[in-house]
C-alpha positions as CSV (number, residue, x, y, z in Angstrom):
1,X,83.4,111.0,95.5
2,X,82.9,108.3,93.0
3,X,79.6,106.6,94.0
4,X,77.1,108.6,92.1
5,X,73.2,107.8,92.0
6,X,71.2,109.1,89.1
7,X,68.0,107.3,89.1
8,X,65.3,106.1,91.6
9,X,66.0,102.5,90.5
10,X,69.8,102.8,91.5
11,X,68.6,104.4,94.8
12,X,66.2,101.6,95.6
13,X,68.8,98.9,94.9
14,X,71.3,100.6,97.2
15,X,68.8,100.9,99.8
16,X,68.2,97.2,99.7
17,X,71.8,96.2,99.4
18,X,73.5,98.5,101.9
19,X,73.1,98.2,105.7
20,X,74.0,101.7,106.1
21,X,74.8,104.6,103.8
22,X,74.8,108.4,103.3
23,X,73.3,110.1,100.3
24,X,74.9,113.5,99.6
25,X,72.8,115.8,97.3
26,X,74.5,118.9,95.8
27,X,74.8,120.7,92.4
28,X,77.5,122.2,90.4
29,X,76.3,125.6,91.1
30,X,76.4,125.2,94.9
31,X,79.7,126.7,96.2
32,X,78.8,125.5,99.8
33,X,78.1,121.9,98.6
34,X,81.4,121.8,96.8
35,X,83.0,122.6,100.1
36,X,81.1,120.4,102.3
37,X,81.6,117.3,100.1
38,X,85.2,116.7,100.8
39,X,84.8,117.3,104.6
40,X,81.9,114.9,104.7
41,X,83.9,112.3,102.9
42,X,86.8,112.8,105.3
43,X,84.4,112.7,108.4
44,X,82.8,109.2,107.2
45,X,86.2,107.7,106.3
46,X,87.8,108.6,109.7
47,X,84.9,108.1,112.0
48,X,82.3,105.8,110.3
49,X,84.3,103.4,107.9
50,X,81.2,101.1,107.4
51,X,79.0,103.8,106.0
52,X,79.3,104.2,102.3
53,X,78.9,107.4,100.8
54,X,76.8,108.2,97.6
55,X,76.4,111.4,95.8
56,X,73.7,112.8,93.4
57,X,73.6,116.2,91.6
58,X,70.1,117.8,91.9
59,X,70.0,119.0,88.3
60,X,71.0,115.4,87.0
61,X,68.3,113.6,89.0
62,X,65.1,115.8,89.5
63,X,62.9,112.7,89.6
64,X,65.0,111.2,92.6
65,X,65.3,114.3,94.5
66,X,61.8,115.1,94.1
67,X,60.7,111.6,95.3
68,X,62.9,112.1,98.3
69,X,61.3,115.6,99.0
70,X,64.7,117.3,98.7
71,X,64.3,120.9,97.5
72,X,67.3,122.5,99.0
73,X,71.2,122.0,98.6
74,X,73.3,120.6,100.0
75,X,71.4,117.9,101.7
76,X,72.7,114.9,103.5
77,X,70.4,111.8,104.1
78,X,71.5,109.0,106.4
79,X,70.0,105.5,106.0
80,X,70.3,102.5,108.4
81,X,68.8,99.1,107.5
82,X,66.7,100.9,104.6
83,X,65.3,103.6,106.6
84,X,66.1,107.3,106.7
85,X,67.0,108.4,110.2
86,X,68.8,111.8,109.6
87,X,68.1,114.7,107.0
88,X,70.2,117.8,107.0
89,X,69.7,120.6,104.5
90,X,71.1,123.8,103.7
91,X,73.0,125.0,106.8
92,X,74.1,122.4,109.1
93,X,77.1,121.6,111.4
94,X,79.2,118.6,110.7
95,X,79.9,118.3,114.4
96,X,76.3,117.9,114.9
97,X,75.8,115.6,112.0
98,X,78.7,113.4,113.4
99,X,77.0,113.1,116.8
100,X,73.6,112.1,115.2
101,X,75.3,109.5,113.0
102,X,77.3,108.1,115.9
103,X,74.2,107.4,117.9
104,X,72.7,105.1,115.1
105,X,76.1,103.8,114.0
106,X,76.8,102.3,117.5
107,X,73.5,100.6,117.6
108,X,73.8,99.0,114.0
109,X,77.5,98.2,114.1
């Protein structure tokens, strides 16, 4: 994952610029997060190619994660047309996430 967000300003710019995107929040200390990241990236690339994936590390962007009310990792936030529609934290199923994303994805694209 190369698209990293570290500030509220970066996040707001992306929110205005992108039609739809996913923000993945993890940290270097999260073993689960390190395993989920590549799986999430593969899921989006194969099934939702128009969704851009961004990542942030909680320890590097405390102000941003606090503003987004994210206090557990890993967390996935899904945005369509500037609004957050999906939030999954800590323990979640990628299959369930895929189904939820698909519902909105088909409406927007």
